[in-house]
N, C-alpha and C positions, 0 to 999 in steps of 0.2 A: 537418488533424487525423487522426491514426491511431487505430485501434481496437486494444484489447487485450482479453484475457479473464482473469478472476480466478477460479481454482478454489477459493479459500478454503482450508479445512482438510481434509486427507485424513482419512478415517475417519469422515466425517459421514453415511455411509450411501449415498453415490453414487459410490464409488470406481471401479467398473468403467465407469460412465457418464462420469466425469471424463476418462479417457483418450480416449474417443470424442469428447468435447467439444473437447479440445485438438487432436485430429487434424482435426476439422472446421474449427476456427478456423485451423489451418495451411493447410488446403486453400482456405479463403476469403480468405486473404491477411492475416489479423490480424497485427499487428506483434509482440506479446509475450504470453506466457502466464505469469501470476504464480501462485505458491503461497504459502500462509501457514503460520505455526506459532505455537502458544501453549504448551500443555502436553499435547499429544497427538502428532500426526505431526510430524516435522521436515521442513523445506522442502527441504533438500539432496537427500534420497533421492527425494522426489517429482519434483523437477526433473530429476534424472538419468533417472528412469523415463520422463518425458515427452520429454526431449531425444532419448533413444534411439529413440523411436518417432514422431518428427516430422522434417520436413526443413528448413523455412525459418523457422518462427516462433522468436523469441527466448524464452528462459526466464528468469524473474526471481524473486528471493526478495522476498516482500512480507509479512513481512520475516524476515531472520535477526535473532534477538534478541541485542542486545549483551551482556546479562548471561549468556547461555548459552555464549558462546565467547570464548576469548582472541583478541585481534585477529590474531595470527599464524595461528591455526587458520582464521579466516575468510579470510585471504589464500590459504592453501593450498586451501581448498574453492573459492574463486572461481577460482583459476588452473586447478584440475583440471577444474571444470565448463566453463570457457571452452574448455579444450583438447579435452575429450571431445565438446563440442557443435559444434565447428568455429567458435568465435567467436560463439556465440549467447547468452552469459550476461550478465544484468544483475544487479548486486549491490544489493539493497535492505536497509537497516539500520534498526533502531529500538531505543529503550531499553525497549520493552514498558511495563508499569505497575508500581506499587509492590507490588500483591498477587502478581503472577507473579514479579517480580524477587526479592522477599524470601521469598515463601512457597514457590516452586518451585525457584529457583536458589540461594537463600541469599546473594544479593548485595544489599547495601544500596542502596536507591534514593535516592541523594543526588547532588547536582551533576550531573544528567543531561546538561546542555549541555557542561560541561567534559569529561565522560567521553566523549561522542560525538565531540567535536573531537579528543581524543587518539587515540581508536580509529580514526577515519578517517585520521589522519596515519600511524599505524603500519601499517594495512592497505595504504595507498598506497605507503608506503616499502618494505614487504615485497614488493609486487608489481613493484617496479622491479628486483628481483633484486640490489639492493645488499646488502652486509652490514648486518644489522639491529641498530642501536643506537638507543636512545631514552631520553630523560630527561624525565619529566613528573610531574604530581602524582599520577596514578593508575597509571601503568605506568613502570617502569624496566627497560630491556633492554640488556645482560644485567643480572641482579641483581648489585649491588655486593658485593665481598668474597667471592665464591664461584667455583666452577669454570666458570661459564658464559662463553661467548665470542660475539662477533658472528658469526652465520652467515647464509647467504643461501638463498633459495628455490631448490630444484633443479628445480621444474617450470616449464616455459616456457608462459605463457598464449598463446592464439592471437593475442591483440591486445596491443599495448603499453599501451593504456588501456581498462580495463573500466568501462563506465558505472556510476557509483555514485549511488544514490538514498537518501534518508532519509525515513522516515515522520514527518510533522510536522503538528501541529495548532495549538499555541499560538504567539503572535506571536514570542516570542524564539527558539523552535525553528525557526520558518519563516525568520526572518531569518538564523540561522546556516546553515540548509540552503541558502539562496540563495548564501551566501558560500563554502561548502566542498564542495558536492555538484554533481552533474551533473543532478539531477532531484529532484522532490518527489513522494512517494506520499501521496495525500490520501484522506480518507473523509468522507462526508456533505457533498459539495460542492453548494452552491446557486449556479447561474449568476448569480442576482440579487444575491448577497452576496459573490461570489468576490473581487472587487477589495478590498473593505473588510476581509474576514476573512483573506485569504490572499495575493493577488498583491502588494499594496503592501509586505508584509513580505519576500516573496521578492525583490522588486525592490530593496529597501533593502539586503539582503544581497549581492546581485550588485554593486550600486554600491560597497559597502564593499570588495569584491574587485577593483574596477576593471573590472567587466564589466556587460553588459546581460542581459536575459532571452533574447536571441537564442541559440538552441541549447540553452537550458535546458528540460528536459522537465517540464511540469506534468501530472501523471498521477494523476487521481482514479479511484477505483473507484465505479461507479454500478450499483445493481441495475436489472434490466431485466425488464419484464413486458409482453408484447404482447397486445393485445385490442382490443375495440371501444371507441371513445371514450366511449360512454355508460356503460361499465363501469369507468371510471377509479377510482371510489371503491372498488369491490370489489377491483380490482387493488392499490390502495394498502393495503388491509386485510391483504394477505398479508405485507406488510413491517412490520406493527405490532410483532410480537414482536422482530424484528431491531432496529428502532429503539429500542424500550424497553430491550432488553438493553444497548445501548451508552450511551444517554443516562442510563439509570437504574442499571445494574448494573456497568458497567466501572469499575474503580478503587475508591478509597475515597470516602466522602462529601465529603472535602475535596480529593481529587485525581482527579477524573473529567474528563479532557480533552474528551471528547465532549459531556458536559453543559455545559461552559464554552463549547464552540463553539456549541451550540444557543442559549445565552444571548446570545452575540455576534451571532447572527442575529436576535435580537429575541424569543426565546421564554423569557424569564427565568422567568415564573410557571409556564409549562407544564413547563419543564425541572425546576424544583424539585418540582412535583407528581409527575412521572414518577419521579424519583429516590426521593422519599419513599415512594411506593407500592411500587416495586420492592424497595427495601432492607427494607421491612417484611414482605416475602413475598408481596405482592399483585401478582404478575406480570401477571395478566390485567387488573387495574385499571390498571397502568402502561401496558399496550398500548392500552387504551381511551383513556387520557389523552393519547396522542400526537396532536397536531393533524394533520388530513389535509393541510393546507398544507405542513407540515414534510416529510412523506413525499413529497408530489408534487414539491416543489422539489429534493429530493435523490435522486430516482430518475428512470427513463425509463419512462413508463407510456402505454398506449394504442395507437393505430394507428401504422403506419409514418410517416404524415404528421406526426402529433403528435410522435413521437419525433424525426423529422428537424428539426422546428422547435426542439426542445430541444437537439439536437446543435449547431445553428447558434448558439444562445445560449451554450453551453459554449465553442465555438470563439472566439466574439467576446469572451468573458470572459477568454481566455488559456489555455485547456486545449489541450495539444498531443497528448496520448495519452489517450483515454477508454477506461478498462478496464471492460468489462461483466461483471456477475455475473448471468447469465440465470436467471430463475426458471422452474420447471416441475416437475411431479410425475413426469414421464416423461422418458426420454432424447429421444424424438421432439420433445417440447415445448421442451426446452432447445436442441436443434439448430435447430428452427424459429426460436427467438428469436435465435440467432446469425445466421442468414440474414436475418432482419428487420433486425438491426443493420447489416449491410452494405448492405441496400436503403435504409435510412434515411440512411446516410452518403452514398450516391450521390445520393439525392433532395435532400439538403441542399447538394449541390455541393461536398462536402468530400473526396471520395475522390481 
């Protein structure tokens, strides 16, 4: 199992530190540095900035939002980043959610699976540098009856095949991801529940494509907080607002994929309470309602030895790249967490 680092969203108040975190991860031998986007910073600019100031670590979009870009534009960005970084780019895609898709981008959030499938097909075809033509339900290239003609990408990617990941949570999306992608970007993974909530659907998708999970990258992001084992409860409390935001406030009351995941993990009553409080404006109450067990199962908390044991559990559950989101109020604390991550991986015998 490899380690990655997830910088999250640029502009969250730790920008100068984030570059130092990426550079330290590069020095320590982390495999990939991911950056996210929602409705603030874009991931492509951040990844270009990081790639220019690192040497070995891959840079990946987690995610480029599908409603934000036409697929040919994504192919152009992927090819450019791969070329500029010397073959270190990983393309992560996702449909975002209904509030962002419709409220920010003005793109109807309908038929997300079909849109994702067509999007991936167009991106991959464009990056082969063949003349681009496509006829689907959501995209037709060139547009019929007009002056457009099939054209091809002029940029040469560093590699013939750029790894393509899809952010997936729900069963149908996970199955399609296994079928059409090279990896899955996951959030709130519990090693205890990974087979039943995630892996079995990815496996089904791989089988549909005539493949196995061999070579497929299962890549969850896991918050990390290092400390004494007797302080695990306090460490978990630092992630209460984060968990409450996703389980309670991401998406609409009927379309919150993170809330549905918590329910599939056995927290039906708690997920409903968190969402009810969050959407009513009681964010503090929502954070208090998050069960300690849910946080502990979906994060890495405590001593290096405790974290090593949890890393073993993730590896045994099928994780191939564990991307860490190190907590810390200072840069020194975040860098120390990165070093603890590599120590735990070695102690677990996974390095």
